[in-house]
SENU-562184 format. One line per field, with one value per residue (C-alpha): residue in three letters; residue number from 1; x, y, z. Coordinates in nm, 3 decimals. Layout:
// residues N
r	(Ala / ...)
k	(NUM / ...)
x	(X / ...)
y	(Y / ...)
z	(Z / ...)
END
This chain:
// residues 497
r	(Met / Met / Lys / Ala / Phe / Lys / Lys / Ser / Gly / Ile / Ala / Gly / Thr / Leu / Tyr / His / Ile / Phe / Leu / Phe / Val / Phe / Thr / Leu / Thr / Cys / Gly / Trp / Leu / Val / Ser / Ser / Leu / Leu / Asp / Phe / Ala / Met / Glu / Ser / Asn / Gly / Glu / Ala / Ala / Leu / Lys / Thr / Ala / Gly / Ile / Leu / Ala / Val / Leu / Leu / Leu / Val / Gly / Leu / Pro / Ala / Ile / Phe / Val / Leu / Arg / Arg / Lys / Leu / Gly / Ala / Ile / Met / Arg / Ala / Asp / Arg / Gln / Ser / Phe / Arg / Glu / Lys / Leu / Tyr / Ala / Asp / Ile / Ile / Gly / Arg / Arg / Ile / Ser / Ile / Glu / Ser / Ile / Gly / Glu / Leu / Asp / Val / Arg / Leu / Ser / Asn / Asp / Ala / Asp / Thr / Val / Ala / Glu / Tyr / Tyr / Gln / Thr / Ala / Ile / Pro / Ser / Ala / Val / Glu / Gly / Ala / Leu / Ile / Met / Leu / Gly / Ser / Ala / Val / Leu / Leu / Cys / Leu / Ser / His / Leu / Trp / Leu / Gly / Leu / Ile / Leu / Phe / Gly / Leu / Ser / Leu / Ile / Gln / Leu / Leu / Pro / Ser / Val / Val / Tyr / Glu / Lys / Trp / Ala / Lys / Asp / Ile / Tyr / Asp / Gln / Thr / Asp / Asp / Ala / Glu / Glu / Ile / Tyr / Asp / Gly / Trp / Leu / Ile / Gln / Gly / Cys / Asn / Gly / Leu / Ser / Thr / Leu / Lys / Ser / Tyr / Arg / Arg / Glu / Asn / Trp / Phe / Ile / Arg / Lys / Leu / Glu / Gly / Ile / Ser / Asp / Gly / Met / Val / Arg / Ala / Gly / Ile / Arg / Ala / Glu / Gln / Ala / Gly / Thr / Val / Glu / Thr / Val / Val / Phe / His / Leu / Val / Asp / Gly / Leu / Leu / Arg / Tyr / Gly / Ser / Tyr / Val / Leu / Met / Gly / Leu / Phe / Val / Leu / Tyr / Gly / Gly / Leu / Lys / Val / Thr / Asp / Thr / Pro / Val / Leu / Ile / Val / Leu / Ser / Gly / Tyr / Leu / Phe / Gly / Ser / Val / Asn / Asn / Ile / Leu / Ser / Ala / Met / Gln / Lys / Arg / Phe / Glu / Tyr / Thr / Val / Ala / Lys / Ser / Lys / Leu / Ala / Glu / Ala / Asp / Thr / Ala / Lys / Pro / Glu / Lys / Thr / Asp / Gly / Ala / Leu / Leu / Ala / Leu / Ser / Gly / Ile / Cys / Lys / Thr / Tyr / Gly / Asp / Lys / Asn / Val / Leu / Lys / Asp / Ile / Ser / Leu / Thr / Val / Arg / Gly / Gly / Glu / Arg / Val / Leu / Val / Cys / Gly / Gln / Asn / Gly / Ser / Gly / Lys / Ser / Thr / Leu / Leu / Lys / Ile / Ala / Leu / Gly / Phe / Glu / Ser / Ala / Asp / Lys / Gly / His / Ile / Arg / Leu / Asp / Ser / Gly / Asn / Thr / Ala / Phe / Ala / Leu / Gln / Glu / Glu / Ala / Asp / Leu / Thr / Leu / Ser / Gly / Ala / Glu / Leu / Leu / Glu / Asp / Leu / Glu / Lys / Glu / Ser / Ala / Val / Asp / Gly / Lys / Ala / Ala / Arg / Arg / His / Leu / Ala / Gly / Phe / Asp / Ile / Ala / Gly / Glu / Ile / Leu / Glu / Lys / Pro / Leu / Ser / Glu / Trp / Ser / Met / Gly / Gln / Arg / Lys / Lys / Phe / Tyr / Leu / Ala / Ser / Ala / Phe / Ala / Arg / Pro / Ala / Glu / Leu / Leu / Ile / Leu / Asp / Glu / Pro / Ala / Asn / His / Leu / Asp / Ser / Ala / Ala / Leu / Asp / Tyr / Leu / Tyr / Lys / Leu / Val / Ser / Ala / Tyr / Lys / Gly / Ala / Val / Leu / Ala / Val / Ser / His / Gln / Lys / Asp / Met / Pro / Val / Lys / Trp / Asp / Lys / Met / Leu / Met / Leu / Gly)
k	(1 / 2 / 3 / 4 / 5 / 6 / 7 / 8 / 9 / 10 / 11 / 12 / 13 / 14 / 15 / 16 / 17 / 18 / 19 / 20 / 21 / 22 / 23 / 24 / 25 / 26 / 27 / 28 / 29 / 30 / 31 / 32 / 33 / 34 / 35 / 36 / 37 / 38 / 39 / 40 / 41 / 42 / 43 / 44 / 45 / 46 / 47 / 48 / 49 / 50 / 51 / 52 / 53 / 54 / 55 / 56 / 57 / 58 / 59 / 60 / 61 / 62 / 63 / 64 / 65 / 66 / 67 / 68 / 69 / 70 / 71 / 72 / 73 / 74 / 75 / 76 / 77 / 78 / 79 / 80 / 81 / 82 / 83 / 84 / 85 / 86 / 87 / 88 / 89 / 90 / 91 / 92 / 93 / 94 / 95 / 96 / 97 / 98 / 99 / 100 / 101 / 102 / 103 / 104 / 105 / 106 / 107 / 108 / 109 / 110 / 111 / 112 / 113 / 114 / 115 / 116 / 117 / 118 / 119 / 120 / 121 / 122 / 123 / 124 / 125 / 126 / 127 / 128 / 129 / 130 / 131 / 132 / 133 / 134 / 135 / 136 / 137 / 138 / 139 / 140 / 141 / 142 / 143 / 144 / 145 / 146 / 147 / 148 / 149 / 150 / 151 / 152 / 153 / 154 / 155 / 156 / 157 / 158 / 159 / 160 / 161 / 162 / 163 / 164 / 165 / 166 / 167 / 168 / 169 / 170 / 171 / 172 / 173 / 174 / 175 / 176 / 177 / 178 / 179 / 180 / 181 / 182 / 183 / 184 / 185 / 186 / 187 / 188 / 189 / 190 / 191 / 192 / 193 / 194 / 195 / 196 / 197 / 198 / 199 / 200 / 201 / 202 / 203 / 204 / 205 / 206 / 207 / 208 / 209 / 210 / 211 / 212 / 213 / 214 / 215 / 216 / 217 / 218 / 219 / 220 / 221 / 222 / 223 / 224 / 225 / 226 / 227 / 228 / 229 / 230 / 231 / 232 / 233 / 234 / 235 / 236 / 237 / 238 / 239 / 240 / 241 / 242 / 243 / 244 / 245 / 246 / 247 / 248 / 249 / 250 / 251 / 252 / 253 / 254 / 255 / 256 / 257 / 258 / 259 / 260 / 261 / 262 / 263 / 264 / 265 / 266 / 267 / 268 / 269 / 270 / 271 / 272 / 273 / 274 / 275 / 276 / 277 / 278 / 279 / 280 / 281 / 282 / 283 / 284 / 285 / 286 / 287 / 288 / 289 / 290 / 291 / 292 / 293 / 294 / 295 / 296 / 297 / 298 / 299 / 300 / 301 / 302 / 303 / 304 / 305 / 306 / 307 / 308 / 309 / 310 / 311 / 312 / 313 / 314 / 315 / 316 / 317 / 318 / 319 / 320 / 321 / 322 / 323 / 324 / 325 / 326 / 327 / 328 / 329 / 330 / 331 / 332 / 333 / 334 / 335 / 336 / 337 / 338 / 339 / 340 / 341 / 342 / 343 / 344 / 345 / 346 / 347 / 348 / 349 / 350 / 351 / 352 / 353 / 354 / 355 / 356 / 357 / 358 / 359 / 360 / 361 / 362 / 363 / 364 / 365 / 366 / 367 / 368 / 369 / 370 / 371 / 372 / 373 / 374 / 375 / 376 / 377 / 378 / 379 / 380 / 381 / 382 / 383 / 384 / 385 / 386 / 387 / 388 / 389 / 390 / 391 / 392 / 393 / 394 / 395 / 396 / 397 / 398 / 399 / 400 / 401 / 402 / 403 / 404 / 405 / 406 / 407 / 408 / 409 / 410 / 411 / 412 / 413 / 414 / 415 / 416 / 417 / 418 / 419 / 420 / 421 / 422 / 423 / 424 / 425 / 426 / 427 / 428 / 429 / 430 / 431 / 432 / 433 / 434 / 435 / 436 / 437 / 438 / 439 / 440 / 441 / 442 / 443 / 444 / 445 / 446 / 447 / 448 / 449 / 450 / 451 / 452 / 453 / 454 / 455 / 456 / 457 / 458 / 459 / 460 / 461 / 462 / 463 / 464 / 465 / 466 / 467 / 468 / 469 / 470 / 471 / 472 / 473 / 474 / 475 / 476 / 477 / 478 / 479 / 480 / 481 / 482 / 483 / 484 / 485 / 486 / 487 / 488 / 489 / 490 / 491 / 492 / 493 / 494 / 495 / 496 / 497)
x	(1.739 / 1.586 / 1.782 / 2.106 / 2.008 / 1.808 / 2.074 / 2.132 / 1.758 / 1.674 / 1.970 / 1.867 / 1.507 / 1.613 / 1.861 / 1.598 / 1.344 / 1.609 / 1.674 / 1.300 / 1.269 / 1.582 / 1.460 / 1.109 / 1.245 / 1.460 / 1.155 / 0.949 / 1.225 / 1.249 / 0.871 / 0.890 / 1.180 / 0.979 / 0.676 / 0.877 / 1.047 / 0.711 / 0.587 / 0.906 / 0.981 / 1.361 / 1.441 / 1.236 / 1.371 / 1.729 / 1.669 / 1.509 / 1.799 / 2.045 / 1.859 / 1.852 / 2.227 / 2.308 / 2.082 / 2.260 / 2.607 / 2.523 / 2.288 / 2.485 / 2.803 / 2.582 / 2.416 / 2.758 / 2.879 / 2.557 / 2.567 / 2.922 / 2.825 / 2.522 / 2.742 / 2.979 / 2.689 / 2.545 / 2.881 / 2.935 / 2.588 / 2.642 / 2.976 / 2.826 / 2.543 / 2.788 / 2.987 / 2.668 / 2.581 / 2.927 / 2.891 / 2.550 / 2.701 / 2.988 / 2.739 / 2.531 / 2.225 / 2.229 / 2.272 / 2.542 / 2.603 / 2.897 / 3.157 / 2.959 / 2.647 / 2.852 / 2.962 / 2.604 / 2.473 / 2.746 / 2.725 / 2.408 / 2.153 / 2.314 / 2.323 / 1.956 / 1.850 / 2.075 / 1.940 / 1.582 / 1.637 / 1.886 / 1.730 / 1.384 / 1.221 / 1.365 / 1.256 / 0.904 / 0.877 / 1.022 / 0.784 / 0.477 / 0.569 / 0.662 / 0.351 / 0.125 / 0.328 / 0.328 / -0.046 / -0.117 / 0.103 / -0.052 / -0.399 / -0.298 / -0.163 / -0.462 / -0.725 / -0.871 / -0.538 / -0.394 / -0.684 / -0.668 / -0.290 / -0.315 / -0.584 / -0.371 / -0.074 / -0.288 / -0.368 / 0.003 / -0.050 / -0.328 / -0.113 / 0.119 / -0.167 / -0.318 / 0.024 / 0.147 / -0.004 / 0.084 / 0.444 / 0.476 / 0.371 / 0.631 / 0.909 / 0.814 / 0.838 / 1.181 / 1.302 / 1.172 / 1.353 / 1.680 / 1.639 / 1.585 / 1.889 / 2.114 / 1.995 / 2.054 / 2.399 / 2.499 / 2.376 / 2.585 / 2.899 / 2.850 / 2.768 / 3.032 / 3.202 / 2.867 / 2.775 / 3.106 / 3.083 / 2.737 / 2.842 / 2.557 / 2.749 / 2.575 / 2.234 / 2.311 / 2.432 / 2.118 / 1.899 / 2.097 / 2.056 / 1.678 / 1.665 / 1.894 / 1.663 / 1.368 / 1.557 / 1.646 / 1.283 / 1.169 / 1.431 / 1.311 / 0.953 / 1.069 / 1.261 / 0.957 / 0.735 / 0.974 / 0.994 / 0.615 / 0.582 / 0.855 / 0.707 / 0.353 / 0.467 / 0.680 / 0.400 / 0.148 / 0.405 / 0.497 / 0.137 / 0.045 / 0.363 / 0.355 / -0.024 / 0.014 / 0.208 / -0.076 / -0.319 / -0.127 / -0.131 / -0.510 / -0.543 / -0.319 / -0.543 / -0.882 / -0.849 / -0.697 / -0.353 / -0.073 / 0.221 / 0.465 / 0.327 / 0.406 / 0.780 / 0.704 / 0.397 / 0.611 / 0.857 / 0.572 / 0.405 / 0.741 / 0.790 / 0.431 / 0.470 / 0.829 / 0.729 / 0.487 / 0.779 / 0.968 / 0.675 / 0.643 / 1.018 / 0.997 / 0.709 / 0.919 / 1.223 / 1.011 / 0.977 / 1.355 / 1.396 / 1.147 / 1.339 / 1.678 / 1.546 / 1.410 / 1.757 / 1.922 / 1.664 / 1.824 / 1.745 / 1.537 / 1.804 / 1.563 / 1.643 / 1.349 / 1.261 / 1.440 / 1.193 / 1.411 / 1.751 / 1.899 / 2.189 / 2.150 / 1.846 / 1.836 / 1.511 / 1.438 / 1.747 / 1.768 / 2.037 / 2.078 / 2.359 / 2.250 / 2.107 / 2.278 / 2.093 / 2.371 / 2.146 / 1.797 / 1.571 / 1.853 / 1.764 / 2.006 / 1.994 / 2.289 / 2.226 / 2.451 / 2.754 / 2.684 / 2.947 / 2.797 / 2.979 / 2.858 / 3.027 / 3.029 / 3.249 / 3.385 / 3.104 / 2.831 / 2.744 / 2.909 / 3.083 / 2.778 / 2.565 / 2.801 / 2.806 / 2.425 / 2.421 / 2.658 / 2.467 / 2.746 / 2.516 / 2.138 / 1.931 / 1.683 / 1.437 / 1.425 / 1.455 / 1.768 / 1.773 / 2.102 / 2.040 / 2.402 / 2.496 / 2.848 / 2.971 / 3.330 / 3.429 / 3.721 / 3.632 / 3.811 / 3.903 / 4.031 / 4.162 / 4.517 / 4.627 / 4.940 / 4.930 / 5.174 / 5.039 / 5.154 / 4.979 / 4.651 / 4.664 / 4.727 / 4.432 / 4.201 / 4.308 / 4.248 / 3.896 / 3.834 / 3.766 / 3.998 / 4.155 / 4.518 / 4.668 / 4.454 / 4.541 / 4.914 / 4.878 / 4.693 / 4.946 / 5.223 / 5.021 / 5.006 / 5.382 / 5.337 / 5.580 / 5.889 / 5.984 / 5.689 / 5.453 / 5.639 / 5.592 / 5.284 / 5.019 / 5.035 / 5.386 / 5.273 / 5.201 / 4.837 / 4.894 / 5.044 / 4.755 / 4.509 / 4.671 / 4.658 / 4.287 / 4.204 / 4.396 / 4.208 / 3.869 / 3.935 / 4.053 / 3.728 / 3.480 / 3.175 / 2.877 / 2.908 / 3.222 / 3.188 / 3.476 / 3.499 / 3.730 / 3.947 / 4.181 / 4.290 / 4.661 / 4.754 / 5.042 / 4.994 / 5.106 / 4.868 / 4.585 / 4.638 / 4.622 / 4.310 / 4.123 / 4.224 / 4.081 / 3.755 / 3.704 / 3.773 / 3.575 / 3.314 / 3.070 / 2.896 / 3.095 / 2.966 / 3.228 / 3.217 / 3.468 / 3.507 / 3.664 / 3.416 / 3.674 / 3.811 / 3.890 / 3.627 / 3.311 / 3.038 / 2.686 / 2.535 / 2.649 / 2.485 / 2.581 / 2.549 / 2.563)
y	(-4.363 / -4.408 / -4.108 / -4.296 / -4.570 / -4.370 / -4.395 / -4.771 / -4.837 / -4.659 / -4.819 / -5.165 / -5.119 / -4.995 / -5.282 / -5.548 / -5.385 / -5.379 / -5.749 / -5.819 / -5.634 / -5.806 / -6.156 / -6.087 / -5.963 / -6.275 / -6.492 / -6.308 / -6.351 / -6.723 / -6.754 / -6.566 / -6.786 / -7.101 / -6.954 / -6.871 / -7.212 / -7.393 / -7.180 / -7.269 / -6.899 / -6.937 / -6.573 / -6.435 / -6.708 / -6.624 / -6.253 / -6.317 / -6.544 / -6.269 / -6.012 / -6.255 / -6.319 / -5.946 / -5.884 / -6.155 / -6.033 / -5.677 / -5.747 / -6.006 / -5.791 / -5.490 / -5.690 / -5.786 / -5.422 / -5.290 / -5.553 / -5.454 / -5.087 / -5.160 / -5.350 / -5.052 / -4.812 / -5.042 / -5.076 / -4.699 / -4.635 / -4.894 / -4.742 / -4.392 / -4.523 / -4.685 / -4.362 / -4.170 / -4.424 / -4.388 / -4.010 / -4.043 / -4.275 / -4.035 / -3.748 / -3.950 / -3.948 / -4.329 / -4.484 / -4.753 / -4.935 / -5.160 / -5.243 / -5.553 / -5.344 / -5.103 / -5.393 / -5.518 / -5.174 / -5.110 / -5.459 / -5.662 / -5.382 / -5.164 / -5.457 / -5.538 / -5.180 / -5.167 / -5.496 / -5.376 / -5.054 / -5.188 / -5.528 / -5.577 / -5.248 / -5.251 / -5.616 / -5.529 / -5.233 / -5.443 / -5.728 / -5.506 / -5.352 / -5.685 / -5.851 / -5.591 / -5.581 / -5.959 / -5.978 / -5.713 / -5.888 / -6.226 / -6.082 / -5.924 / -6.261 / -6.458 / -6.282 / -6.576 / -6.743 / -6.410 / -6.347 / -6.698 / -6.685 / -6.339 / -6.466 / -6.766 / -6.537 / -6.341 / -6.665 / -6.679 / -6.373 / -6.524 / -6.743 / -6.453 / -6.210 / -6.459 / -6.537 / -6.177 / -6.084 / -6.420 / -6.390 / -6.030 / -6.123 / -6.400 / -6.176 / -5.905 / -6.160 / -6.267 / -5.908 / -5.843 / -6.155 / -6.038 / -5.690 / -5.839 / -6.064 / -5.781 / -5.546 / -5.802 / -5.888 / -5.519 / -5.463 / -5.758 / -5.627 / -5.275 / -5.397 / -5.670 / -5.521 / -5.485 / -5.845 / -5.962 / -5.749 / -5.893 / -6.243 / -6.249 / -6.385 / -6.726 / -6.561 / -6.343 / -6.643 / -6.846 / -6.552 / -6.506 / -6.875 / -6.847 / -6.537 / -6.707 / -7.011 / -6.780 / -6.607 / -6.944 / -7.060 / -6.735 / -6.781 / -7.136 / -7.012 / -6.746 / -7.006 / -7.235 / -6.949 / -6.870 / -7.236 / -7.272 / -6.966 / -7.086 / -7.436 / -7.309 / -7.050 / -7.292 / -7.552 / -7.301 / -7.156 / -7.501 / -7.606 / -7.285 / -7.256 / -7.612 / -7.598 / -7.303 / -7.528 / -7.781 / -7.494 / -7.375 / -7.727 / -7.739 / -7.404 / -7.534 / -7.838 / -7.681 / -7.303 / -7.203 / -7.115 / -7.155 / -7.377 / -7.115 / -6.861 / -7.080 / -6.983 / -6.617 / -6.710 / -6.942 / -6.656 / -6.420 / -6.666 / -6.736 / -6.363 / -6.329 / -6.589 / -6.491 / -6.125 / -6.227 / -6.398 / -6.066 / -5.887 / -6.155 / -6.148 / -5.772 / -5.827 / -6.077 / -5.847 / -5.566 / -5.743 / -5.757 / -5.404 / -5.258 / -5.406 / -5.289 / -4.942 / -4.898 / -4.978 / -4.732 / -4.458 / -4.127 / -3.962 / -3.649 / -3.384 / -3.094 / -2.867 / -2.777 / -2.416 / -2.251 / -2.150 / -2.095 / -1.996 / -2.332 / -2.467 / -2.808 / -2.947 / -3.294 / -3.408 / -3.729 / -3.911 / -4.276 / -4.527 / -4.883 / -5.132 / -5.481 / -5.450 / -5.119 / -4.789 / -4.555 / -4.253 / -4.212 / -3.922 / -3.671 / -3.325 / -3.051 / -2.725 / -2.525 / -2.175 / -1.945 / -1.824 / -2.046 / -2.256 / -2.579 / -2.845 / -3.202 / -3.371 / -3.723 / -4.017 / -4.259 / -4.476 / -4.223 / -4.180 / -3.844 / -3.950 / -4.148 / -3.834 / -3.639 / -3.916 / -3.920 / -3.540 / -3.565 / -3.856 / -4.114 / -4.325 / -4.351 / -4.300 / -4.566 / -4.289 / -3.912 / -3.629 / -3.461 / -3.128 / -2.992 / -2.649 / -2.541 / -2.462 / -2.582 / -2.792 / -2.864 / -3.139 / -3.323 / -3.664 / -3.861 / -4.139 / -3.995 / -4.186 / -4.327 / -4.234 / -4.318 / -3.973 / -3.719 / -3.420 / -3.189 / -3.400 / -3.413 / -3.042 / -2.972 / -3.189 / -3.022 / -2.681 / -2.780 / -2.896 / -2.569 / -2.781 / -2.563 / -2.220 / -2.312 / -2.003 / -2.051 / -2.421 / -2.352 / -2.080 / -2.318 / -2.596 / -2.360 / -2.265 / -2.636 / -2.665 / -2.879 / -2.770 / -2.871 / -3.233 / -3.388 / -3.260 / -3.462 / -3.790 / -4.016 / -3.944 / -4.312 / -4.242 / -3.948 / -3.980 / -3.966 / -3.615 / -3.493 / -3.636 / -3.477 / -3.139 / -3.178 / -3.260 / -2.985 / -2.731 / -2.851 / -2.825 / -2.470 / -2.374 / -2.485 / -2.198 / -2.317 / -2.201 / -2.492 / -2.662 / -3.003 / -3.131 / -3.479 / -3.489 / -3.208 / -3.199 / -3.564 / -3.628 / -3.257 / -3.104 / -2.792 / -2.548 / -2.708 / -2.696 / -2.322 / -2.267 / -2.487 / -2.293 / -1.968 / -2.090 / -2.209 / -1.880 / -1.673 / -1.889 / -1.683 / -1.965 / -2.201 / -2.472 / -2.805 / -2.999 / -3.318 / -3.394 / -3.579 / -3.256 / -2.989 / -2.745 / -2.627 / -2.251 / -2.159 / -1.960 / -2.207 / -2.085 / -2.428 / -2.748 / -3.091 / -3.374 / -3.736 / -4.056)
z	(-2.185 / -2.527 / -2.660 / -2.587 / -2.834 / -3.088 / -3.359 / -3.327 / -3.288 / -3.613 / -3.792 / -3.672 / -3.786 / -4.132 / -4.168 / -4.097 / -4.329 / -4.603 / -4.535 / -4.563 / -4.896 / -5.031 / -4.935 / -5.064 / -5.396 / -5.431 / -5.356 / -5.616 / -5.878 / -5.799 / -5.845 / -6.176 / -6.288 / -6.218 / -6.392 / -6.708 / -6.703 / -6.687 / -6.977 / -7.171 / -7.207 / -7.218 / -7.297 / -7.004 / -6.774 / -6.869 / -6.816 / -6.475 / -6.374 / -6.470 / -6.261 / -5.966 / -5.999 / -6.010 / -5.710 / -5.509 / -5.613 / -5.506 / -5.218 / -5.018 / -4.986 / -4.904 / -4.626 / -4.489 / -4.491 / -4.339 / -4.066 / -3.969 / -3.973 / -3.755 / -3.509 / -3.483 / -3.420 / -3.153 / -2.975 / -2.980 / -2.834 / -2.560 / -2.465 / -2.454 / -2.236 / -1.991 / -1.974 / -1.893 / -1.623 / -1.472 / -1.471 / -1.301 / -1.038 / -0.973 / -0.960 / -0.708 / -0.933 / -0.914 / -0.571 / -0.541 / -0.213 / -0.308 / -0.574 / -0.668 / -0.724 / -0.937 / -1.158 / -1.194 / -1.289 / -1.549 / -1.703 / -1.649 / -1.608 / -1.874 / -2.119 / -2.047 / -2.123 / -2.431 / -2.565 / -2.521 / -2.717 / -2.972 / -3.041 / -2.889 / -2.995 / -3.353 / -3.383 / -3.265 / -3.505 / -3.785 / -3.692 / -3.699 / -4.037 / -4.191 / -4.050 / -4.210 / -4.532 / -4.564 / -4.496 / -4.763 / -5.023 / -4.941 / -4.985 / -5.316 / -5.433 / -5.309 / -5.098 / -4.905 / -4.843 / -4.722 / -4.483 / -4.339 / -4.285 / -4.125 / -3.890 / -3.797 / -3.720 / -3.475 / -3.292 / -3.197 / -2.978 / -2.768 / -2.536 / -2.452 / -2.390 / -2.144 / -1.997 / -1.958 / -1.620 / -1.465 / -1.584 / -1.470 / -1.116 / -1.110 / -1.240 / -0.988 / -0.706 / -0.831 / -0.841 / -0.487 / -0.363 / -0.522 / -0.370 / -0.023 / -0.061 / -0.186 / 0.088 / 0.362 / 0.226 / 0.212 / 0.567 / 0.686 / 0.513 / 0.647 / 0.998 / 1.021 / 1.327 / 1.502 / 1.427 / 1.567 / 1.881 / 1.959 / 1.843 / 1.594 / 1.294 / 1.298 / 1.332 / 1.028 / 0.822 / 0.907 / 0.810 / 0.489 / 0.401 / 0.440 / 0.221 / -0.034 / -0.049 / -0.113 / -0.395 / -0.552 / -0.536 / -0.697 / -0.970 / -1.036 / -1.072 / -1.317 / -1.523 / -1.522 / -1.637 / -1.921 / -2.020 / -2.026 / -2.247 / -2.484 / -2.516 / -2.572 / -2.825 / -3.028 / -3.020 / -3.157 / -3.398 / -3.534 / -3.581 / -3.760 / -3.968 / -4.101 / -4.120 / -4.358 / -4.602 / -4.593 / -4.645 / -4.952 / -5.091 / -5.053 / -5.231 / -5.513 / -5.548 / -5.497 / -5.469 / -5.797 / -5.656 / -5.912 / -5.807 / -5.938 / -5.688 / -5.387 / -5.341 / -5.278 / -5.071 / -4.856 / -4.802 / -4.713 / -4.476 / -4.309 / -4.252 / -4.134 / -3.858 / -3.782 / -3.735 / -3.460 / -3.289 / -3.292 / -3.127 / -2.858 / -2.788 / -2.732 / -2.489 / -2.294 / -2.288 / -2.151 / -1.815 / -1.774 / -1.909 / -1.661 / -1.367 / -1.500 / -1.579 / -1.226 / -1.087 / -1.324 / -1.276 / -1.202 / -0.877 / -0.897 / -0.941 / -0.950 / -0.658 / -0.434 / -0.398 / -0.107 / 0.156 / 0.464 / 0.324 / 0.423 / 0.216 / 0.379 / 0.561 / 0.717 / 0.876 / 1.068 / 0.941 / 1.050 / 0.960 / 1.082 / 1.027 / 1.129 / 1.480 / 1.554 / 1.518 / 1.409 / 1.351 / 1.494 / 1.399 / 1.342 / 1.210 / 1.116 / 0.920 / 0.783 / 0.646 / 0.447 / 0.645 / 0.947 / 1.119 / 1.251 / 1.455 / 1.503 / 1.800 / 1.932 / 2.021 / 1.763 / 1.628 / 1.706 / 1.336 / 1.265 / 0.943 / 0.834 / 0.870 / 0.643 / 0.381 / 0.380 / 0.342 / 0.044 / -0.110 / -0.068 / 0.150 / 0.164 / 0.478 / 0.587 / 0.670 / 0.658 / 0.408 / 0.270 / 0.092 / -0.039 / -0.190 / -0.214 / -0.573 / -0.500 / -0.211 / -0.111 / 0.127 / 0.287 / 0.426 / 0.696 / 0.453 / 0.128 / -0.173 / -0.147 / -0.501 / -0.699 / -0.857 / -0.722 / -0.533 / -0.813 / -1.079 / -0.887 / -0.817 / -1.186 / -1.288 / -1.034 / -1.162 / -1.526 / -1.441 / -1.251 / -0.942 / -0.733 / -0.744 / -0.811 / -0.645 / -0.334 / -0.319 / -0.332 / -0.068 / 0.164 / 0.100 / 0.200 / 0.510 / 0.599 / 0.530 / 0.220 / -0.052 / -0.243 / -0.311 / -0.129 / -0.401 / -0.662 / -0.473 / -0.513 / -0.252 / -0.152 / -0.015 / 0.194 / 0.565 / 0.681 / 0.815 / 0.487 / 0.284 / 0.526 / 0.473 / 0.093 / 0.086 / 0.334 / 0.122 / -0.188 / -0.013 / 0.108 / -0.243 / -0.406 / -0.461 / -0.269 / -0.066 / 0.175 / 0.309 / 0.480 / 0.693 / 0.845 / 1.151 / 1.009 / 1.312 / 1.286 / 1.213 / 1.218 / 1.411 / 1.624 / 1.351 / 1.100 / 1.356 / 1.405 / 1.028 / 1.001 / 1.271 / 1.102 / 0.770 / 0.925 / 1.109 / 0.795 / 0.552 / 0.368 / 0.307 / 0.547 / 0.728 / 0.859 / 1.052 / 1.255 / 1.527 / 1.853 / 1.982 / 2.090 / 2.227 / 1.894 / 1.906 / 1.646 / 1.708 / 1.618 / 1.547 / 1.621 / 1.786 / 1.763 / 1.997 / 1.878 / 2.082)
END
């Protein structure tokens, strides 16, 4: 993820270091101007004032331009990161269970990761460099004052070091509570029909209320932890920052520090204590970043070594919606060239098994291995698009997703041609849309073809053409259907329910 924000992270760090050097230079010139004025050296004072004026006239517009440029770089990096996330979600490298979860991943979690790399890390790097630079310059100006102020700045870190483990445990508990709540809510949405059939809606709502209360309590603890840290930090920061002014006054009175040196020393001490604040803020943001990163972590896309020639291997697959066990310890293997049929009544989990195999849904238990270099599929519920059939076919052909000639041949075999192709797919009948998606699936060069209830909504002529295609298909075929008497020679058959 860091590569996505490398450009804006470096730009942000350089911008803040430039700002530090600019402010420090202005402070030094102000100190010199006061020094010359007290010495009644009008010529040197006038020259210093001129340099300061030129620096401000050049530097302030430069800061404005650089800030706008930095903002543009940061926005571009964020947009590129969101596009990558969307591609990972479409490619099933990030698991998404609902539209709400999709929105959270592409907004909240993405923004948390972006803020950590674009703001927190550059601020921490900038803080560390400025802290060391300020300490060195303070020591060069006045050794003992510099050492004392540097030591006081380190004291700011002590409360957060002590607090860190305690806060992490609290934030982990909050994240666990949110995960439990989201998981339970998703299960209820997915198993709504089951809950209704068993009249368990009230039981589910009462359980959800209890989980919700636990999540709220965890959130309150997290807010309290953050408030305690903020109060303690600002208390220590205020005491040390204003104490440093008193300390400088004592050194002016008794330590030989010149009054004219105090403006630049005040600037340096302000940066010294402020830089510690940047480091602590990055430490706080890391808790949130770690949680968001774990949710956006890509699945392991490395393909396991083939040991048995299987294109698809499912082992011990279990899936539960609410109180209903849809799939229980299901295992299935599909090898190259095999034709495998999964049969069962409606509600037996056939379509769910295919979605788990394709990565559209996650199994509660079990192992999935998809070794096919290219997989084609036609699901029972396909998208109801406003694109015309011709437009979608043209787009698929441009992306090399299908063989255009083969697709048109199969469409003709399913009796889909002429004016119907120019109409939006949303205006097609269910049978016509089924034929289009089947033709597209058979036209995709693939080692494995997965078909979900392929015979639904087809007339007798279309069924004959479908069975002909399945029988002649060169790759492997995995089909699910409530019909087990299809005139196709199946190598394997699995009964569900």
